[in-house]
C-alpha positions as CSV (number, residue, x, y, z in Angstrom):
1,M,-13.8,29.0,5.1
2,P,-16.9,27.1,6.3
3,S,-18.5,24.4,4.3
4,T,-21.4,26.8,3.5
5,D,-19.0,28.8,1.4
6,V,-18.8,26.2,-1.3
7,K,-19.8,28.7,-4.0
8,H,-16.8,30.8,-3.2
9,A,-14.6,27.7,-3.3
10,V,-15.8,26.9,-6.8
11,S,-15.3,30.6,-7.7
12,L,-11.7,30.4,-6.5
13,L,-11.2,27.2,-8.5
14,N,-12.5,28.8,-11.7
15,E,-10.2,31.8,-11.2
16,T,-7.1,29.6,-11.6
17,P,-5.8,28.8,-15.0
18,G,-7.2,25.7,-16.8
19,D,-10.6,24.1,-16.9
20,S,-13.8,25.7,-15.5
21,Y,-16.2,23.8,-13.2
22,E,-19.8,24.0,-12.2
23,L,-21.2,23.1,-8.8
24,V,-23.5,20.0,-8.6
25,G,-24.0,19.7,-4.8
26,L,-22.9,18.2,-1.5
27,L,-22.0,14.5,-1.7
28,S,-23.9,12.3,0.6
29,G,-22.2,10.5,3.4
30,G,-19.0,11.3,5.4
31,E,-18.2,14.4,7.4
32,T,-15.6,16.1,5.2
33,G,-17.9,18.5,3.4
34,A,-17.0,17.1,-0.1
35,H,-18.9,18.6,-3.0
36,E,-19.4,17.3,-6.5
37,V,-18.4,19.5,-9.4
38,R,-18.5,18.9,-13.1
39,R,-15.7,19.9,-15.5
40,A,-17.3,22.1,-18.2
41,S,-15.2,20.9,-21.1
42,D,-16.3,17.2,-20.9
43,G,-18.8,16.9,-18.0
44,E,-16.4,14.7,-15.9
45,R,-17.6,14.3,-12.3
46,M,-15.0,15.5,-9.8
47,V,-14.9,16.0,-6.0
48,L,-13.9,19.3,-4.5
49,K,-12.7,19.8,-0.9
50,W,-10.8,22.8,0.6
51,E,-8.9,23.7,3.7
52,T,-8.1,27.0,5.4
53,D,-6.2,25.8,8.5
54,P,-2.4,25.9,7.8
55,E,-1.7,22.7,9.8
56,S,-4.5,20.8,8.1
57,Q,-3.3,22.2,4.7
58,K,0.1,20.6,5.3
59,L,-1.5,17.3,6.2
60,R,-3.7,17.4,3.1
61,R,-0.7,18.1,0.8
62,E,1.0,15.1,2.3
63,G,-2.2,13.1,1.9
64,V,-2.3,13.9,-1.8
65,E,1.3,12.8,-2.3
66,L,0.8,9.5,-0.4
67,T,-2.5,8.8,-2.2
68,E,-0.6,8.9,-5.5
69,R,1.9,6.4,-4.1
70,L,-0.9,4.1,-3.0
71,R,-2.3,4.3,-6.5
72,I,0.9,3.7,-8.4
73,E,3.1,1.6,-6.0
74,A,0.4,-0.3,-4.2
75,G,-2.2,-0.5,-6.9
76,W,-5.0,0.9,-4.7
77,P,-8.2,2.0,-6.3
78,V,-7.9,5.6,-5.0
79,P,-8.9,8.8,-6.7
80,L,-6.5,10.9,-8.8
81,Q,-6.0,14.1,-6.9
82,R,-4.4,17.5,-7.4
83,T,-4.1,20.6,-5.2
84,V,-4.8,24.1,-6.2
85,E,-3.1,26.9,-4.2
86,T,-5.1,30.1,-3.7
87,P,-4.4,33.0,-1.3
88,E,-7.5,32.2,0.7
89,C,-7.4,28.4,1.0
90,L,-6.0,25.1,-0.4
91,L,-8.3,23.4,-2.9
92,V,-8.2,19.7,-3.4
93,L,-9.7,18.3,-6.6
94,Q,-10.3,14.6,-6.8
95,S,-11.7,12.2,-9.5
96,F,-15.1,10.8,-8.7
97,M,-15.0,7.1,-7.7
98,A,-17.9,4.8,-8.5
99,G,-19.5,2.4,-6.0
100,D,-21.5,2.4,-2.8
101,P,-20.2,2.2,0.8
102,I,-19.9,-1.4,2.0
103,E,-23.0,-2.3,4.0
104,N,-22.5,-6.1,3.8
105,L,-19.0,-7.2,4.6
106,T,-18.6,-10.6,3.0
107,S,-15.7,-12.9,3.3
108,V,-14.8,-12.0,-0.4
109,L,-14.6,-8.3,0.4
110,A,-12.8,-8.9,3.7
111,D,-10.1,-11.0,1.8
112,E,-9.8,-8.2,-0.8
113,L,-9.3,-5.6,2.0
114,L,-6.7,-7.8,3.8
115,E,-4.8,-8.3,0.5
116,L,-5.0,-4.5,-0.2
117,H,-3.6,-3.9,3.3
118,G,-0.5,-5.9,2.6
119,R,0.4,-3.9,-0.6
120,R,1.1,-0.6,1.3
121,L,3.4,-2.0,4.0
122,G,6.9,-0.5,4.1
123,L,6.2,2.2,1.5
124,G,6.9,5.2,3.7
125,E,10.0,6.8,5.0
126,E,10.9,5.6,8.5
127,R,11.5,9.0,10.1
128,A,8.2,10.2,8.8
129,G,6.4,7.7,10.9
130,E,7.3,9.5,14.1
131,R,4.9,12.4,13.2
132,L,1.8,10.2,13.1
133,A,2.8,8.5,16.3
134,E,3.1,11.9,18.0
135,R,-0.3,13.0,16.5
136,L,-2.0,9.9,17.8
137,I,-0.5,10.3,21.3
138,R,-1.7,13.9,21.4
139,T,-5.3,12.6,20.7
140,L,-5.0,10.3,23.7
141,V,-3.7,12.9,26.1
142,E,-5.5,16.0,25.0
143,G,-7.7,15.3,21.9
144,G,-7.5,16.3,18.3
145,R,-8.5,19.3,16.2
146,N,-12.2,19.2,15.7
147,Y,-12.3,15.5,16.4
148,C,-11.5,13.1,19.2
149,L,-12.7,15.8,21.6
150,H,-12.3,14.7,25.3
151,E,-14.7,17.2,26.8
152,S,-17.7,15.6,25.2
153,L,-16.9,12.3,26.8
154,R,-16.1,13.9,30.1
155,R,-19.6,15.5,30.2
156,Y,-21.7,12.7,28.8
157,D,-21.9,10.2,31.7
158,A,-19.8,8.4,34.3
159,R,-18.9,5.6,31.8
160,T,-17.5,7.9,29.1
161,A,-15.8,10.2,31.7
162,G,-14.1,7.2,33.3
163,L,-13.0,5.9,29.9
164,V,-11.5,9.2,28.7
165,A,-9.7,9.6,32.0
166,E,-8.2,6.1,31.7
167,I,-7.1,6.8,28.1
168,E,-5.5,10.1,29.1
169,A,-3.5,8.5,31.9
170,F,-2.4,5.7,29.5
171,G,-1.4,8.2,26.7
172,A,0.8,10.1,29.1
173,R,3.0,7.0,29.4
174,V,3.4,6.3,25.7
175,D,6.5,7.1,23.8
176,P,6.4,7.8,20.0
177,D,8.9,5.0,19.5
178,D,6.3,2.6,20.8
179,L,4.0,3.4,17.8
180,R,6.4,4.2,15.0
181,G,5.9,2.6,11.5
182,R,6.8,3.1,7.9
183,D,3.7,2.1,6.1
184,I,1.2,4.3,4.4
185,V,-1.8,4.7,6.7
186,H,-5.2,5.7,5.5
187,W,-6.2,7.0,9.0
188,D,-9.9,6.6,8.4
189,W,-10.2,3.1,6.9
190,H,-13.8,2.4,7.9
191,L,-16.4,0.8,5.7
192,G,-18.0,4.1,4.7
193,N,-14.8,5.0,2.9
194,L,-14.6,1.7,1.1
195,L,-16.8,1.4,-2.0
196,A,-18.1,-1.8,-3.7
197,H,-19.8,-2.6,-6.9
198,N,-21.3,-6.0,-7.7
199,G,-19.9,-7.4,-4.5
200,L,-16.3,-6.4,-5.2
201,L,-14.2,-3.5,-3.9
202,S,-14.3,-0.6,-6.4
203,A,-12.6,2.3,-4.6
204,V,-11.0,3.6,-1.4
205,I,-11.9,7.2,-0.8
206,D,-11.3,10.0,1.7
207,T,-7.6,9.5,1.7
208,D,-7.2,13.2,2.6
209,F,-5.1,12.6,5.7
210,C,-3.0,9.6,4.7
211,A,0.2,9.6,6.6
212,V,3.2,7.4,7.3
213,G,3.0,5.1,10.3
214,D,1.8,1.7,11.4
215,A,-0.8,0.4,9.0
216,A,-2.0,-2.0,11.7
217,F,-4.0,1.0,12.9
218,D,-6.2,0.8,9.8
219,L,-6.9,-2.9,10.5
220,V,-8.1,-2.0,13.9
221,T,-10.3,0.7,12.4
222,L,-11.7,-1.8,9.9
223,A,-12.4,-4.4,12.6
224,L,-14.4,-1.9,14.7
225,S,-16.2,-0.7,11.6
226,S,-17.4,-4.3,10.9
227,T,-19.6,-4.0,13.9
228,T,-21.7,-1.3,12.2
229,V,-22.7,-3.3,9.1
230,T,-24.0,-6.7,8.2
231,C,-21.1,-9.1,8.7
232,A,-21.0,-12.9,9.4
233,S,-19.7,-13.6,12.9
234,D,-16.8,-15.7,11.7
235,V,-15.7,-12.9,9.3
236,R,-15.9,-10.3,12.0
237,S,-14.0,-12.5,14.5
238,E,-11.3,-13.1,11.9
239,L,-10.9,-9.4,11.4
240,F,-10.5,-8.7,15.1
241,H,-8.0,-11.5,15.5
242,R,-6.0,-10.3,12.4
243,A,-6.1,-6.7,13.6
244,L,-5.4,-7.1,17.3
245,D,-3.7,-10.4,18.2
246,P,-0.3,-9.5,16.6
247,L,-0.1,-6.1,18.3
248,S,1.9,-5.3,21.4
249,P,-0.2,-4.3,24.4
250,V,0.9,-0.7,24.0
251,R,-0.1,-0.5,20.3
252,R,-3.4,-2.3,21.0
253,T,-4.4,0.0,23.8
254,A,-3.3,3.1,21.9
255,Y,-5.1,2.3,18.7
256,L,-8.3,1.2,20.5
257,G,-8.1,4.2,22.9
258,H,-7.9,6.7,20.0
259,L,-10.7,5.1,18.1
260,F,-13.0,4.8,21.1
261,I,-12.6,8.5,21.7
262,R,-13.1,9.2,18.0
263,V,-16.3,7.1,17.6
264,L,-17.8,8.3,20.9
265,D,-17.1,12.0,20.5
266,W,-19.0,12.4,17.3
267,P,-22.4,10.8,18.3
268,I,-22.3,12.5,21.7
269,R,-22.0,15.9,20.0
270,R,-24.8,14.9,17.6
271,G,-27.1,13.6,20.4
272,N,-27.2,10.1,19.0
273,D,-27.5,8.0,22.2
274,D,-28.1,4.7,20.4
275,E,-24.8,5.1,18.6
276,V,-23.0,5.9,21.8
277,E,-24.4,2.8,23.4
278,H,-23.2,0.7,20.4
279,W,-19.7,1.9,20.9
280,L,-19.7,1.5,24.7
281,A,-20.8,-2.1,24.0
282,Q,-17.7,-2.5,21.8
283,V,-15.5,-1.1,24.6
284,A,-16.9,-3.8,26.9
285,R,-16.4,-6.5,24.2
286,C,-12.8,-5.5,23.8
287,R,-12.2,-5.5,27.5
288,A,-13.8,-9.0,27.8
289,A,-11.5,-10.3,25.1
290,G,-8.4,-8.9,26.8
291,Y,-7.7,-6.4,24.0
292,F,-8.2,-3.2,26.1
């Protein structure tokens, strides 16, 4: 079911027992096709997402369960969520979280995020971490499903073609045991998914694909994301050091390799050359620092 079929998704939701909902519209920001709906009984704002792909449905169900563990066991400010099973698709209904995406990463917010990071360490089952490691390696070697597409980098120019070839060769040598972890990983912990109000963190959103693995991956995501917003140089440098210095060379290269494919693929497909140049500059920066 494509995102343009939102009215049908709301209709499916309203056919299930319980409250009825009315569509408000597409939420701004992000690429997940989230729509706002209001509960008819009390007007509460909710977020509706849906999934038709069986493999992605499985990942979203796991994400809902792990989000609840983050909320209860780690005290994360994440939305309450529930799944609604229908014959046509999986619906995911989430509470609406107040706040705005972080556009100025202050030292106060950075400290909050680092403290939050520590609360979810070790909360996952050890064997479960192998699945995320295998998924990450697959993105290095062949790409992901609708994201981390290698072909876009291969076709863009010699720089991106050389980069993706290098990452593919590296990924073929990585074993899942090299990347295993037992933390709860957000998987998309960039600043657009971190909301703030009055200078303080108010919510962590888009936990749809939370999984068990090495949460250091999220710190690397956060460090790279800091290059896209206003951020004091000492705060940004500290984030890069906290994220990358403790990692083994294999983890460092694997995490950066995955993220470089991810952040380059999307602007290439959208035709945003300025954004492509930004991320190629970050590749060069990480090489110069000996991280990649």
